[in-house]
N, C-alpha and C positions, 0 to 999 in steps of 0.2 A: 319132681320138677320136670316139666314138659320140654322136650327138645324140638326146636324149630328146624325147618329145612335149611335155613341159613346157617344155624349152628352146626348141623350135620355136615354141610358142605365145607364149612371152615375147618371142622375137625378132620375131615377127609383130606383137605388140602394140606393141613399141618402134617398129617401122617405121610402124605406123599413127599412133602419137602424133606422131612426127616429121613425117609428112605433114600431120597436122592442124595442128600448131603452126608449121610453116615459113611464113615471110613475114608473120607477124602483128606488129602493133605491140607495144610493151612492155605497154600496158594490155590489149590483146586477148590476148596470149600469157599473161599472168598469170591472167586470168580463165579462159581455156580450160584451162590447166594445172590450176588449182584444181578445175574441174568434173570433169576426167578423174580426178584423184586421189580425189575423193569417190566417184566411181562404181566405182572398182576393187574396193571392198570388197563390192559388191552383185552378185548374180547376175543382172544385167540387162545387155543389150547397151550398149556405149558408143556413143552417136550422134555419131560424130566429125564427120560432115557438118553436123549441126545445131549442134554446139559451134563448129565453125570459122566457120560462117555468122554466128552471133551474135558471136563474138569479133572478126570483121572489122568489124562494126558498132560494137563497143565501142572499137575502136582509134582512132576519129577523135576530133575535138575535142568532139563532142556525145556524152557518155556516156549511152547509152540505157538508163536504169534500168528502164523498163517492159518493154523486151525482155528484159533480164536477169531480171526478176521472172517473166516468163512462162515462161522456160526453167526457172528454179530452182523455181518452183511445181510444174511438171509432174514434175520429177525428185524433189523432196522428197515429193510426194504418193505416188509409188511406194515410196519409201524408208520412209515412215511407215506403210505398210501399207494405204493407201486404194486402191491400184491406180491405174488411170487416172483422170484428172479426170472422164471421161465416166461413171464408175461411180456418181457422185452425180447426182441430178437437178438441173435448174435451180432447182427449189423448195428442195432441200437447200442449195445454194450461196447462194440468195437469203436463206434463213432464217439462214445463218451470217453473211452481211453485216448483216442486220437486228440480229442478236444483238450484233455488235460495235459497231454504231451506238448501240444501246441502252446498252451499257456505257460508251461514250464520253460520251453525253449525261448519264448518271447522274453521272459525275465532274464534268462541267461544271455540273450543277445543284448539286452539293455545293460546288464552288468558289464559285459565286454566293452560297450561303448562309453562306460564311465558314469552311467546314471547311478543314483544312490539306491541301489537295490539291496534289500536285506536278504542275506543267505537263507534266513528262516522262511521267507516267502517262497524261495525256490524249493526248499525242503517240503513245504506244505503242498506244493504242486506235485512233487515227486510222490508224496504219500497218496494224493488223489489218483495218480496213475496206478499205483499198486492196488488201491481199493477198487477202482473200476476194472482193472485187469482180473482181480479175483472174481468179480461178478461175471465177467465174460467167461472165465474158465468154468465157473459153476454152471452157467448156461450150457456150455459145450461138454459138461461132464469130464473136465480135465482136472486131475489132481495136481495142482500147481506145485506143491511141495515136492512131489516125486519127480516131476519134469524139470524143476529147477536143479535138483541134485543130479539127475541123470545127465542133463545138458552140460552142467558145470564139469562133471567128471569126464564126459566125452571130450570136452575141450582140453581138460588137463592131460588126458591121454594123447590127444592130437599134438599138443605142443611139448610133450615130454615132462610135464610137471607132476610132482608127487602129491600136490595139494588136492585133497578130495573132500567132498561133503558127504556126510552120513546119509544113505538112502533110507527113505521111509517105507 
């Protein structure tokens, strides 16, 4: 039986996937498999090493949402047609953050004034703030997880609190 180029590529892709997914926990495997499936429809390389590295982190008891967000933001940015996160300036990303904060504050103001605002709508705007803040931090090469923990712990020390966040 003759092997076609398409069959060879499919076999190679399957072997790459297996190598990426082998040895992962159930949580890490599920996340990595999901990322691989999403990327197959796009004509961009599948960053197996990056997916595997992230999936290994997600497989432990501490589900690292900010790490997952960082990878997902970078991938979705390309998928959405923005290209790399670096194609926008820090000012562009900062203005996007500010816009989302403004939308959230507007809903909070309306809630205070007694309008029928659903708390879930405020939560969605807060999520938008975090999503855009992550992209801004990626643009500036800031590890948001580390600086959140560091700043939280500095403030705890400043006010005499024993409550700390695990540093990454």
